[in-house]
ZABA-949161 format. One record per atom (N, C-alpha, C): atom name; x, y, z. Coordinates in pm, whole numbers. Example, Ala and Ser with C-alpha at 12.3 -4.5 7.8 and 13.67 -1.06 7.14 Angstrom:
<r a="N" u="1319" v="-569" w="780"/>
<r a="CA" u="1230" v="-450" w="780"/>
<r a="C" u="1320" v="-330" w="780"/>
<r a="N" u="1285" v="-225" w="708"/>
<r a="CA" u="1367" v="-106" w="714"/>
<r a="C" u="1290" v="3" w="787"/>
***
This chain:
<r a="N" u="-13991" v="-2485" w="-679"/>
<r a="CA" u="-14041" v="-2376" w="-601"/>
<r a="C" u="-13925" v="-2316" w="-521"/>
<r a="N" u="-13918" v="-2184" w="-521"/>
<r a="CA" u="-13811" v="-2114" w="-450"/>
<r a="C" u="-13869" v="-2025" w="-341"/>
<r a="N" u="-13782" v="-1988" w="-249"/>
<r a="CA" u="-13819" v="-1896" w="-142"/>
<r a="C" u="-13716" v="-1784" w="-141"/>
<r a="N" u="-13762" v="-1662" w="-115"/>
<r a="CA" u="-13672" v="-1547" w="-111"/>
<r a="C" u="-13627" v="-1522" w="33"/>
<r a="N" u="-13498" v="-1500" w="49"/>
<r a="CA" u="-13442" v="-1470" w="181"/>
<r a="C" u="-13468" v="-1323" w="212"/>
<r a="N" u="-13531" v="-1298" w="327"/>
<r a="CA" u="-13572" v="-1160" w="356"/>
<r a="C" u="-13454" v="-1065" w="377"/>
<r a="N" u="-13343" v="-1110" w="433"/>
<r a="CA" u="-13231" v="-1018" w="462"/>
<r a="C" u="-13146" v="-987" w="339"/>
<r a="N" u="-13111" v="-1091" w="264"/>
<r a="CA" u="-13015" v="-1071" w="154"/>
<r a="C" u="-13079" v="-1082" w="16"/>
<r a="N" u="-13208" v="-1110" w="8"/>
<r a="CA" u="-13284" v="-1119" w="-117"/>
<r a="C" u="-13235" v="-1229" w="-212"/>
<r a="N" u="-13168" v="-1330" w="-159"/>
<r a="CA" u="-13126" v="-1445" w="-238"/>
<r a="C" u="-13245" v="-1539" w="-250"/>
<r a="N" u="-13256" v="-1606" w="-366"/>
<r a="CA" u="-13361" v="-1705" w="-385"/>
<r a="C" u="-13301" v="-1844" w="-368"/>
<r a="N" u="-13370" v="-1932" w="-296"/>
<r a="CA" u="-13323" v="-2069" w="-276"/>
<r a="C" u="-13437" v="-2166" w="-302"/>
<r a="N" u="-13402" v="-2286" w="-355"/>
<r a="CA" u="-13501" v="-2391" w="-376"/>
<r a="C" u="-13543" v="-2447" w="-240"/>
<r a="N" u="-13674" v="-2457" w="-218"/>
<r a="CA" u="-13722" v="-2509" w="-90"/>
<r a="C" u="-13679" v="-2654" w="-72"/>
<r a="N" u="-13679" v="-2734" w="-180"/>
<r a="CA" u="-13636" v="-2874" w="-169"/>
<r a="C" u="-13490" v="-2883" w="-128"/>
<r a="N" u="-13406" v="-2804" w="-192"/>
<r a="CA" u="-13262" v="-2807" w="-163"/>
<r a="C" u="-13231" v="-2764" w="-19"/>
<r a="N" u="-13308" v="-2670" w="31"/>
<r a="CA" u="-13280" v="-2617" w="164"/>
<r a="C" u="-13358" v="-2690" w="274"/>
<r a="N" u="-13437" v="-2789" w="235"/>
<r a="CA" u="-13510" v="-2869" w="334"/>
<r a="C" u="-13630" v="-2798" w="394"/>
<r a="N" u="-13688" v="-2703" w="321"/>
<r a="CA" u="-13805" v="-2630" w="369"/>
<r a="C" u="-13931" v="-2706" w="325"/>
<r a="N" u="-14024" v="-2725" w="418"/>
<r a="CA" u="-14150" v="-2794" w="390"/>
<r a="C" u="-14237" v="-2706" w="300"/>
<r a="N" u="-14270" v="-2757" w="181"/>
<r a="CA" u="-14350" v="-2679" w="84"/>
<r a="C" u="-14486" v="-2640" w="140"/>
<r a="N" u="-14539" v="-2721" w="230"/>
<r a="CA" u="-14671" v="-2692" w="285"/>
<r a="C" u="-14664" v="-2598" w="406"/>
<r a="N" u="-14542" v="-2563" w="447"/>
<r a="CA" u="-14526" v="-2478" w="565"/>
<r a="C" u="-14409" v="-2381" w="546"/>
<r a="N" u="-14415" v="-2302" w="438"/>
<r a="CA" u="-14308" v="-2206" w="410"/>
<r a="C" u="-14323" v="-2087" w="504"/>
<r a="N" u="-14217" v="-2053" w="577"/>
<r a="CA" u="-14227" v="-1942" w="673"/>
<r a="C" u="-14244" v="-1807" w="604"/>
<r a="N" u="-14313" v="-1716" w="670"/>
<r a="CA" u="-14330" v="-1580" w="619"/>
<r a="C" u="-14195" v="-1509" w="605"/>
<r a="N" u="-14109" v="-1531" w="704"/>
<r a="CA" u="-13978" v="-1467" w="706"/>
<r a="C" u="-13872" v="-1577" w="705"/>
<r a="N" u="-13810" v="-1597" w="589"/>
<r a="CA" u="-13711" v="-1704" w="572"/>
<r a="C" u="-13570" v="-1644" w="571"/>
<r a="N" u="-13478" v="-1711" w="639"/>
<r a="CA" u="-13338" v="-1669" w="642"/>
<r a="C" u="-13251" v="-1782" w="589"/>
<r a="N" u="-13156" v="-1748" w="502"/>
<r a="CA" u="-13066" v="-1848" w="445"/>
<r a="C" u="-12964" v="-1892" w="551"/>
<r a="N" u="-12880" v="-1988" w="513"/>
<r a="CA" u="-12780" v="-2041" w="605"/>
<r a="C" u="-12668" v="-1940" w="634"/>
<r a="N" u="-12658" v="-1835" w="555"/>
<r a="CA" u="-12559" v="-1731" w="581"/>
<r a="C" u="-12615" v="-1623" w="674"/>
<r a="N" u="-12744" v="-1588" w="653"/>
<r a="CA" u="-12808" v="-1487" w="739"/>
<r a="C" u="-12838" v="-1543" w="878"/>
<r a="N" u="-12871" v="-1671" w="884"/>
<r a="CA" u="-12896" v="-1740" w="1010"/>
<r a="C" u="-12815" v="-1870" w="1004"/>
<r a="N" u="-12689" v="-1865" w="1049"/>
<r a="CA" u="-12600" v="-1982" w="1036"/>
<r a="C" u="-12661" v="-2110" w="1093"/>
<r a="N" u="-12656" v="-2215" w="1010"/>
<r a="CA" u="-12704" v="-2347" w="1048"/>
<r a="C" u="-12646" v="-2447" w="949"/>
<r a="N" u="-12640" v="-2573" w="988"/>
<r a="CA" u="-12588" v="-2673" w="895"/>
<r a="C" u="-12686" v="-2695" w="780"/>
<r a="N" u="-12629" v="-2713" w="660"/>
<r a="CA" u="-12708" v="-2739" w="540"/>
<r a="C" u="-12648" v="-2862" w="472"/>
<r a="N" u="-12734" v="-2952" w="429"/>
<r a="CA" u="-12689" v="-3073" w="359"/>
<r a="C" u="-12667" v="-3040" w="211"/>
<r a="N" u="-12548" v="-2988" w="180"/>
<r a="CA" u="-12517" v="-2945" w="44"/>
<r a="C" u="-12513" v="-3061" w="-54"/>
<r a="N" u="-12466" v="-3176" w="-8"/>
<r a="CA" u="-12461" v="-3293" w="-96"/>
<r a="C" u="-12603" v="-3332" w="-139"/>
<r a="N" u="-12698" v="-3325" w="-47"/>
<r a="CA" u="-12837" v="-3355" w="-78"/>
<r a="C" u="-12891" v="-3254" w="-180"/>
<r a="N" u="-12862" v="-3126" w="-158"/>
<r a="CA" u="-12909" v="-3022" w="-249"/>
<r a="C" u="-12854" v="-3043" w="-390"/>
<r a="N" u="-12726" v="-3073" w="-399"/>
<r a="CA" u="-12664" v="-3096" w="-530"/>
<r a="C" u="-12722" v="-3221" w="-594"/>
<r a="N" u="-12740" v="-3328" w="-514"/>
<r a="CA" u="-12798" v="-3453" w="-565"/>
<r a="C" u="-12939" v="-3428" w="-620"/>
<r a="N" u="-13021" v="-3351" w="-547"/>
<r a="CA" u="-13156" v="-3319" w="-594"/>
<r a="C" u="-13153" v="-3245" w="-727"/>
<r a="N" u="-13062" v="-3148" w="-742"/>
<r a="CA" u="-13053" v="-3073" w="-867"/>
<r a="C" u="-13006" v="-3162" w="-982"/>
<r a="N" u="-12912" v="-3250" w="-955"/>
<r a="CA" u="-12864" v="-3342" w="-1059"/>
<r a="C" u="-12976" v="-3435" w="-1103"/>
<r a="N" u="-13052" v="-3489" w="-1006"/>
<r a="CA" u="-13164" v="-3578" w="-1040"/>
<r a="C" u="-13269" v="-3504" w="-1123"/>
<r a="N" u="-13296" v="-3380" w="-1087"/>
<r a="CA" u="-13392" v="-3300" w="-1162"/>
<r a="C" u="-13345" v="-3281" w="-1306"/>
<r a="N" u="-13217" v="-3251" w="-1323"/>
<r a="CA" u="-13163" v="-3230" w="-1457"/>
<r a="C" u="-13164" v="-3360" w="-1537"/>
<r a="N" u="-13137" v="-3472" w="-1471"/>
<r a="CA" u="-13140" v="-3601" w="-1541"/>
<r a="C" u="-13281" v="-3632" w="-1591"/>
<r a="N" u="-13383" v="-3602" w="-1508"/>
<r a="CA" u="-13522" v="-3622" w="-1551"/>
<r a="C" u="-13555" v="-3533" w="-1670"/>
<r a="N" u="-13511" v="-3409" w="-1663"/>
<r a="CA" u="-13537" v="-3316" w="-1774"/>
<r a="C" u="-13468" v="-3363" w="-1901"/>
<r a="N" u="-13345" v="-3412" w="-1889"/>
<r a="CA" u="-13274" v="-3461" w="-2007"/>
<r a="C" u="-13343" v="-3582" w="-2067"/>
<r a="N" u="-13394" v="-3670" w="-1983"/>
<r a="CA" u="-13461" v="-3789" w="-2036"/>
<r a="C" u="-13588" v="-3751" w="-2112"/>
<r a="N" u="-13652" v="-3642" w="-2072"/>
<r a="CA" u="-13772" v="-3595" w="-2142"/>
<r a="C" u="-13739" v="-3540" w="-2280"/>
<r a="N" u="-13615" v="-3497" w="-2300"/>
<r a="CA" u="-13575" v="-3443" w="-2430"/>
<r a="C" u="-13588" v="-3547" w="-2541"/>
<r a="N" u="-13567" v="-3672" w="-2508"/>
<r a="CA" u="-13568" v="-3777" w="-2609"/>
<r a="C" u="-13707" v="-3801" w="-2668"/>
<r a="N" u="-13810" v="-3752" w="-2603"/>
<r a="CA" u="-13946" v="-3775" w="-2652"/>
<r a="C" u="-14000" v="-3658" w="-2733"/>
<r a="N" u="-13920" v="-3557" w="-2752"/>
<r a="CA" u="-13967" v="-3436" w="-2820"/>
<r a="C" u="-13924" v="-3435" w="-2967"/>
<r a="N" u="-13989" v="-3353" w="-3047"/>
<r a="CA" u="-13951" v="-3337" w="-3187"/>
<r a="C" u="-13819" v="-3262" w="-3196"/>
<r a="N" u="-13762" v="-3257" w="-3316"/>
<r a="CA" u="-13632" v="-3193" w="-3335"/>
<r a="C" u="-13633" v="-3046" w="-3292"/>
<r a="N" u="-13731" v="-2968" w="-3338"/>
<r a="CA" u="-13738" v="-2827" w="-3302"/>
<r a="C" u="-13755" v="-2807" w="-3153"/>
<r a="N" u="-13843" v="-2888" w="-3095"/>
<r a="CA" u="-13863" v="-2881" w="-2950"/>
<r a="C" u="-13735" v="-2917" w="-2877"/>
<r a="N" u="-13662" v="-3012" w="-2931"/>
<r a="CA" u="-13537" v="-3056" w="-2867"/>
<r a="C" u="-13433" v="-2944" w="-2870"/>
<r a="N" u="-13424" v="-2872" w="-2982"/>
<r a="CA" u="-13329" v="-2761" w="-2989"/>
<r a="C" u="-13362" v="-2656" w="-2884"/>
<r a="N" u="-13488" v="-2623" w="-2871"/>
<r a="CA" u="-13529" v="-2525" w="-2771"/>
<r a="C" u="-13504" v="-2579" w="-2631"/>
<r a="N" u="-13535" v="-2705" w="-2608"/>
<r a="CA" u="-13514" v="-2766" w="-2476"/>
<r a="C" u="-13365" v="-2772" w="-2442"/>
<r a="N" u="-13280" v="-2799" w="-2542"/>
<r a="CA" u="-13135" v="-2801" w="-2519"/>
<r a="C" u="-13085" v="-2664" w="-2475"/>
<r a="N" u="-13136" v="-2562" w="-2538"/>
<r a="CA" u="-13099" v="-2426" w="-2500"/>
<r a="C" u="-13138" v="-2399" w="-2355"/>
<r a="N" u="-13259" v="-2440" w="-2319"/>
<r a="CA" u="-13304" v="-2420" w="-2182"/>
<r a="C" u="-13219" v="-2501" w="-2084"/>
<r a="N" u="-13183" v="-2624" w="-2122"/>
<r a="CA" u="-13100" v="-2708" w="-2035"/>
<r a="C" u="-12962" v="-2644" w="-2014"/>
<r a="N" u="-12907" v="-2586" w="-2119"/>
<r a="CA" u="-12778" v="-2520" w="-2106"/>
<r a="C" u="-12786" v="-2406" w="-2004"/>
<r a="N" u="-12896" v="-2332" w="-2009"/>
<r a="CA" u="-12914" v="-2223" w="-1913"/>
<r a="C" u="-12927" v="-2278" w="-1771"/>
<r a="N" u="-13002" v="-2387" w="-1757"/>
<r a="CA" u="-13021" v="-2446" w="-1623"/>
<r a="C" u="-12892" v="-2505" w="-1570"/>
<r a="N" u="-12815" v="-2569" w="-1656"/>
<r a="CA" u="-12686" v="-2624" w="-1614"/>
<r a="C" u="-12592" v="-2512" w="-1571"/>
<r a="N" u="-12598" v="-2399" w="-1641"/>
<r a="CA" u="-12517" v="-2283" w="-1602"/>
<r a="C" u="-12560" v="-2234" w="-1464"/>
<r a="N" u="-12689" v="-2241" w="-1434"/>
<r a="CA" u="-12737" v="-2203" w="-1301"/>
<r a="C" u="-12679" v="-2294" w="-1193"/>
<r a="N" u="-12671" v="-2425" w="-1223"/>
<r a="CA" u="-12614" v="-2519" w="-1127"/>
<r a="C" u="-12466" v="-2489" w="-1107"/>
<r a="N" u="-12395" v="-2464" w="-1216"/>
<r a="CA" u="-12253" v="-2431" w="-1206"/>
<r a="C" u="-12234" v="-2306" w="-1121"/>
<r a="N" u="-12318" v="-2207" w="-1141"/>
<r a="CA" u="-12312" v="-2083" w="-1063"/>
<r a="C" u="-12338" v="-2113" w="-915"/>
<r a="N" u="-12437" v="-2199" w="-887"/>
<r a="CA" u="-12471" v="-2238" w="-751"/>
<r a="C" u="-12351" v="-2304" w="-683"/>
<r a="N" u="-12285" v="-2396" w="-755"/>
<r a="CA" u="-12170" v="-2467" w="-699"/>
<r a="C" u="-12054" v="-2370" w="-675"/>
<r a="N" u="-12029" v="-2278" w="-768"/>
<r a="CA" u="-11923" v="-2179" w="-750"/>
<r a="C" u="-11952" v="-2093" w="-628"/>
<r a="N" u="-12079" v="-2054" w="-611"/>
<r a="CA" u="-12116" v="-1974" w="-493"/>
<r a="C" u="-12090" v="-2052" w="-364"/>
<r a="N" u="-12120" v="-2182" w="-367"/>
<r a="CA" u="-12094" v="-2265" w="-248"/>
<r a="C" u="-11945" v="-2271" w="-219"/>
<r a="N" u="-11867" v="-2286" w="-324"/>
<r a="CA" u="-11721" v="-2294" w="-306"/>
<r a="C" u="-11667" v="-2162" w="-252"/>
<r a="N" u="-11712" v="-2051" w="-312"/>
<r a="CA" u="-11664" v="-1920" w="-267"/>
<r a="C" u="-11711" v="-1888" w="-126"/>
<r a="N" u="-11825" v="-1944" w="-86"/>
<r a="CA" u="-11877" v="-1921" w="49"/>
<r a="C" u="-11808" v="-2010" w="152"/>
<r a="N" u="-11726" v="-2104" w="103"/>
<r a="CA" u="-11654" v="-2192" w="194"/>
<r a="C" u="-11732" v="-2315" w="235"/>
<r a="N" u="-11843" v="-2345" w="167"/>
<r a="CA" u="-11922" v="-2462" w="202"/>
<r a="C" u="-11875" v="-2589" w="132"/>
<r a="N" u="-11787" v="-2575" w="34"/>
<r a="CA" u="-11735" v="-2696" w="-36"/>
<r a="C" u="-11586" v="-2686" w="-44"/>
***
């Protein structure tokens, strides 16, 4: 589940940003729009764990399903790489 930042229109994972899923604010600001400390290591760890779970599910699928799932995983891994590059360029890593 993601939340959209009202000022800059960036989407962020609620789990990664430490937002309570049951209490998502109407007006959410990212750590750049409203400076605050963010546990980036936790966010990266959560994404890696999610990808590991998804990869383990690939082993239970048929060959055709696996090819499609691999393609989707490649796209998701590219999203993580993009996220990490954005963190580096923003000076958070």
